[in-house]
C-alpha positions in Angstrom: -18.2 25.3 12.6 -17.2 21.6 12.5 -19.7 18.8 12.1 -21.2 17.1 15.1 -18.6 16.6 17.9 -17.2 13.1 18.1 -16.7 10.8 21.1 -13.9 11.4 23.6 -12.3 8.1 22.4 -12.3 9.2 18.8 -10.7 12.5 19.7 -7.9 11.1 21.7 -5.4 10.4 18.9 -4.2 12.7 16.1 -4.4 10.6 12.9 -2.3 13.2 11.0 0.8 12.6 13.2 3.4 10.2 11.9 4.2 9.1 15.4 0.7 8.2 16.5 0.8 4.5 15.6 4.4 4.2 16.6 3.3 4.8 20.2 -0.2 3.4 20.0 -1.8 0.2 18.7 -4.1 1.0 15.7 -6.1 -2.1 16.2 -7.0 -1.3 19.8 -7.8 2.3 18.8 -10.1 1.4 15.9 -11.8 -1.3 17.9 -13.0 1.4 20.2 -13.9 3.7 17.3 -16.0 1.0 15.6 -17.8 0.4 18.9 -18.4 4.0 19.7 -18.7 6.1 16.5 -17.6 4.3 13.3 -18.0 7.5 11.3 -16.7 10.6 13.1 -15.3 14.1 12.5 -11.6 14.5 13.2 -10.3 18.1 13.8 -7.0 18.8 12.0 -4.2 20.5 13.9 -3.7 24.2 13.3 -5.8 26.3 11.0 -6.4 23.5 8.5 -9.8 21.9 7.9 -10.7 18.6 9.6 -11.8 15.4 7.9 -14.2 12.4 8.4 -12.9 9.1 9.6 -14.7 6.0 8.3 -13.9 2.9 10.3 -16.5 0.1 9.7 -16.2 -2.4 6.9 -19.6 -1.8 5.3 -19.2 1.9 5.4 -15.7 1.8 3.9 -16.8 -0.5 1.1 -19.9 1.7 0.4 -17.7 4.8 0.2 -15.2 3.1 -2.2 -18.1 2.0 -4.3 -19.6 5.5 -4.7 -16.7 7.0 -6.8 -19.1 9.6 -8.2 -19.9 11.1 -4.8 -16.5 10.5 -3.2 -13.7 11.6 -5.6 -10.0 11.2 -5.8 -8.7 14.0 -8.0 -8.0 16.4 -5.1 -5.7 13.8 -3.5 -5.8 10.5 -1.6 -3.5 11.2 1.3 -4.0 13.6 4.2 -0.7 15.4 4.0 -1.5 16.5 0.5 -5.2 17.1 1.0 -4.9 19.2 4.1 -2.3 21.4 2.4 -4.4 21.9 -0.8 -5.2 20.0 -4.0 -2.8 17.4 -5.4 -0.8 18.9 -8.3 -1.0 15.5 -10.0 -4.8 15.5 -10.1 -6.0 14.5 -13.6 -2.5 13.5 -14.6 -1.9 10.4 -12.4 -4.3 7.5 -12.4 -4.7 7.3 -8.7 -5.9 10.9 -8.5 -8.0 11.1 -11.6 -11.8 10.6 -11.9 -14.5 9.9 -14.5 -14.0 9.1 -18.2 -10.3 10.1 -18.1 -9.7 7.7 -15.3 -11.3 4.9 -17.2 -9.3 5.7 -20.3 -6.0 5.9 -18.5 -6.7 2.7 -16.5 -7.5 0.9 -19.8 -4.1 1.8 -21.2 -2.2 0.9 -18.1 -4.1 -2.3 -17.4 -2.7 -4.0 -20.4 0.7 -4.2 -18.6 -0.8 -5.7 -15.4 -3.1 -8.5 -16.6 -2.3 -12.0 -15.4 -1.2 -13.0 -18.9 1.0 -9.9 -19.3 2.7 -10.7 -15.9 3.5 -14.4 -16.6 7.2 -13.7 -17.4 7.4 -11.3 -14.5 6.0 -14.0 -12.2 8.7 -16.4 -13.2 11.4 -13.8 -12.4 9.8 -13.0 -9.1 9.8 -16.7 -8.0 13.4 -17.1 -9.1 14.5 -14.0 -7.2 12.6 -14.9 -4.1 14.0 -18.4 -4.0 17.5 -17.2 -4.4 17.2 -14.5 -1.8 15.7 -16.8 0.8 18.1 -19.6 0.1 21.1 -17.3 0.6 20.0 -16.2 4.1 18.6 -19.5 5.4 20.9 -21.1 7.9 23.2 -18.1 7.9 22.3 -16.9 11.4 20.6 -13.6 12.4 20.0 -11.0 9.7 17.6 -8.2 8.9 14.9 -9.6 6.7 13.8 -6.1 5.5 17.3 -5.2 4.2 18.4 -8.6 2.9 15.1 -9.9 1.3 12.0 -7.7 1.5 13.7 -4.6 -0.1 14.9 -6.6 -3.1 11.8 -8.4 -4.3 9.2 -5.7 -5.0 11.7 -2.9 -6.1 13.4 -5.2 -8.6 10.1 -6.5 -9.8 8.8 -3.0 -10.5 12.1 -2.0 -12.0 11.9 -5.0 -14.3 8.5 -3.9 -15.4 9.7 -0.4 -16.1 13.0 -1.6 -17.5 15.0 0.6 -15.1 18.8 0.0 -15.5 20.4 -1.9 -12.7 22.7 0.9 -11.9 19.8 3.2 -11.0 17.8 0.9 -8.8 19.6 1.6 -5.5 19.0 5.4 -5.9 15.3 4.8 -6.6 14.9 2.6 -3.6 16.5 5.2 -1.4 14.2 7.9 -2.7 11.1 5.7 -2.5 11.6 4.8 1.1 11.5 8.5 2.0 8.3 9.4 0.2 5.6 8.1 2.6 7.5 7.2 5.7 10.6 7.6 7.7 12.8 5.2 9.7 13.1 7.6 12.7 11.1 10.3 14.4 11.4 13.9 13.5 12.0 13.5 9.8 12.0 16.7 7.7 8.9 16.8 5.5 11.1 18.5 2.8 13.1 15.2 2.5 9.9 13.4 1.3 9.1 16.2 -1.1 12.6 16.2 -2.5 12.5 12.4 -2.9 9.3 12.6 -4.8 10.6 15.2 -7.1 13.8 13.2 -7.7 11.7 10.2 -8.8 9.5 12.2 -11.1 12.5 13.9 -12.7 14.2 10.6 -13.2 11.2 9.1 -15.0 10.7 12.2 -17.1 14.2 11.7 -18.5 13.5 7.9 -18.9 10.2 8.6 -20.7 11.9 11.0 -23.1 14.4 8.2 -24.0 11.8 5.6 -24.4 9.6 7.8 -26.6 12.5 8.1 -28.9 13.5 4.5 -28.8 10.6 2.4 -27.3 10.8 -1.1 -25.9 8.1 -3.4 -24.5 8.3 -2.1 -20.9 5.7 -0.1 -19.1 7.5 3.2 -19.5 7.5 2.7 -23.2 3.9 1.8 -23.3 2.9 5.0 -21.4 5.3 7.2 -23.4 3.8 6.0 -26.7 0.1 5.7 -25.6 -2.7 8.1 -26.4 -5.8 9.0 -24.4 -8.6 10.7 -26.4 -6.1 10.9 -29.3 -3.6 12.8 -27.2 -0.3 11.4 -26.0 0.6 11.5 -22.4 2.9 14.4 -21.5 6.3 13.5 -20.2 5.1 14.7 -16.8 2.1 12.4 -16.9 4.2 9.4 -17.9 6.6 10.2 -15.0 3.8 10.7 -12.5 2.3 7.3 -13.3 5.6 5.6 -13.2 6.1 7.2 -9.8 2.7 5.9 -8.7 3.5 2.4 -9.9 6.8 2.4 -8.1 5.4 3.9 -4.9 2.5 1.4 -4.6 4.4 -1.6 -5.9 7.4 -1.2 -3.7 6.2 0.3 -0.4 3.1 -1.9 0.1 4.7 -5.2 -1.1 7.8 -4.6 1.0 5.9 -3.8 4.2 3.5 -6.7 3.6 6.5 -9.1 3.2 8.0 -7.9 6.5 4.7 -8.2 8.3 4.1 -11.7 6.9 7.5 -13.0 8.1 7.0 -11.4 11.5 3.5 -13.0 11.8 4.9 -16.4 10.9 7.6 -16.1 13.6 4.9 -15.1 16.1 2.5 -17.8 15.1 4.6 -21.0 14.6 1.6 -23.2 14.4 0.4 -21.3 11.3 3.9 -21.6 9.8 3.9 -25.4 10.4 0.4 -25.7 8.8 1.6 -23.8 5.7 4.8 -25.8 5.5 2.9 -29.0 5.8 0.5 -28.0 3.0 -2.5 -28.0 5.4 -3.5 -24.5 4.1 -3.6 -23.3 0.6 -1.1 -20.7 -0.7 -4.0 -18.7 -2.0 -5.7 -18.4 1.3 -2.4 -17.7 3.0 -1.7 -14.8 0.7 -5.1 -13.2 1.4 -4.7 -13.5 5.1 -1.2 -12.1 5.0 -2.5 -9.1 3.0 -5.4 -8.6 5.4 -3.1 -8.9 8.4 -0.6 -6.4 7.1 -2.8 -3.8 5.5 0.2 -1.5 4.9 -1.8 1.5 3.6 -3.9 2.3 6.6 -6.3 4.5 4.7 -7.1 6.2 1.5 -8.8 9.6 1.3 -11.6 11.0 -0.9 -13.3 14.4 -1.2 -17.1 14.6 -1.2 -18.4 15.9 -4.5 -21.8 16.7 -3.0 -23.7 16.2 0.2 -24.3 12.6 1.2 -25.1 10.4 4.2 -22.5 7.8 5.2 -22.9 5.6 8.3 -25.8 7.8 9.4 -23.6 11.0 9.3 -24.2 13.9 7.0 -21.2 14.5 4.8 -21.0 17.9 3.2 -19.8 18.6 -0.3 -16.2 19.5 -0.2 -15.5 17.5 3.0 -12.4 15.2 3.2 -13.3 11.6 3.9 -10.7 9.1 5.0 -11.5 5.3 4.6 -9.5 3.3 7.1 -8.6 0.0 5.5 -6.8 -1.1 8.6 -10.0 -0.8 10.6 -12.3 -2.3 8.0 -10.0 -5.4 7.7 -10.3 -6.0 11.4 -14.1 -5.4 11.7 -15.5 -8.1 14.0 -18.8 -8.1 12.2 -17.1 -9.3 9.0 -13.9 -11.2 10.2 -14.2 -13.7 13.0 -11.6 -13.0 15.6 -9.8 -10.5 13.3 -6.6 -10.3 15.4 -6.2 -14.1 15.1 -3.7 -14.8 12.3 -5.5 -17.6 10.4 -4.0 -18.6 7.1 -7.0 -20.8 6.3 -9.4 -17.9 6.8 -12.4 -18.0 4.4 -14.1 -16.0 3.2 -11.6 -13.1 3.4 -12.9 -10.2 1.4 -10.4 -7.7 2.7 -9.8 -4.2 1.3 -6.0 -4.1 1.5 -6.0 -3.1 -2.1 -9.0 -0.7 -1.8 -12.2 -1.4 -3.6 -14.3 -0.2 -6.5 -13.1 1.8 -9.5 -9.8 2.7 -7.9 -9.0 -0.9 -6.9 -5.2 -1.2 -7.0 -4.0 -1.8 -10.5 -1.1 -3.8 -9.2 -3.1 -6.1 -6.9 -2.3 -9.2 -9.0 1.4 -8.4 -9.0 1.3 -7.9 -5.2 -0.2 -11.3 -4.8 2.4 -12.8 -7.1 5.2 -11.4 -5.0 3.8 -12.5 -1.6 3.0 -16.0 -3.0 6.6 -16.3 -4.3 8.0 -15.3 -0.9 5.8 -17.9 0.9 6.8 -20.6 -1.7 10.5 -19.8 -1.2 10.1 -20.0 2.6 8.3 -23.4 2.3 11.1 -24.8 0.1 14.1 -23.7 2.1 13.1 -22.9 5.7 12.3 -25.2 8.6 11.6 -22.6 11.3 11.1 -18.8 11.4 12.4 -17.1 14.5 12.4 -13.4 15.4 15.8 -12.3 16.8 15.2 -8.8 18.2 12.9 -5.8 18.2 11.9 -4.5 14.7 11.8 -0.8 14.0 8.4 0.7 13.3 7.8 2.9 10.3 7.1 6.5 11.2 4.1 7.4 9.0 0.6 8.7 9.1 -0.3 6.5 6.1 1.8 3.3 6.3 1.7 0.8 9.1 4.5 -1.7 9.6 8.2 -2.1 10.2 11.4 -0.9 8.5 13.5 -3.7 9.9 13.0 -7.2 11.1 15.8 -9.2 12.8 15.2 -12.9 12.2 16.8 -16.3 11.9 15.6 -18.7 9.2 16.5 -22.3 10.2 17.1 -24.7 7.4 14.7 -27.6 7.0 
């Protein structure tokens, strides 16, 4: 028997369906959820088990903070969890818990510290300035295809020292793993794309183990945890995770940010004039976008969250997109305010599994804003963007714009 029945409003949308937030506004939906029942049980379609939905900011942060009670090793996305345990559990940082998670994170963190990323930051700024300069004043174009796709993917590939000739293939595979650009995509396409990426990085890890450099693949291929080296599969899975998180989230955030600037010209003018800081602008852009709508956990034992009794073994989904728009924490959350302060959003998660690449994501978004400020006078949308079809990601796969010089 399922836990206590939820409100009619909470039952009205299927959060496992990739089309749900193509056809419905997630912000309007979760506003009603927060008002009516901020922690509720969601029945899953078919014979599969249901899961808990956690929508309020305080409950989401509390859940992220209790990594012993709410664990990641079974998986962190619904399409995997509802089908069974994640095969990467205990091998990939994002789906590993306890002491091994701490040890793996310590190894990987060395490549993502602000100091380690100084040279990368210079490359990102140079790339962003060149890309924006090339399209400014050139008429209408697709910002997603001409700019947003090239900054994060090339940045991650620089970190991993992926040969230039392979980057286009990796981008193509990566865009299929968590979303689709049209309705009715075959789930097997996503699975095949993930497998292609993992196989690619297994081959690369084998090469780097034999002839290491100073890139992240080499670091992982030569590292040891508890005196044991990573297997080639573990190296590949963690490279896949870095690429997935670093490309998808940053690309979608960049598209969302430029669309928001086009829709809120007064905010663009304030940024351009230096009336708001780049640091606060980056944080608001991240909160506004929240590309990963949720992350999932599995309850290790019974607990109470938001006044609801969670049973050991239950799946619990933590909805970042709702927490980042909780009126009790963010004043007028659907107001795009680049000067917003404080702005303690959870776009990168929270707690022990806080995104390893958060600093890099901020570097990329800051570089984009700086490039726009240097070259662009006005940002204008020039058509209807295409929504991503995904039950995890929220955003657009295209954005027709005009960047006026000035």
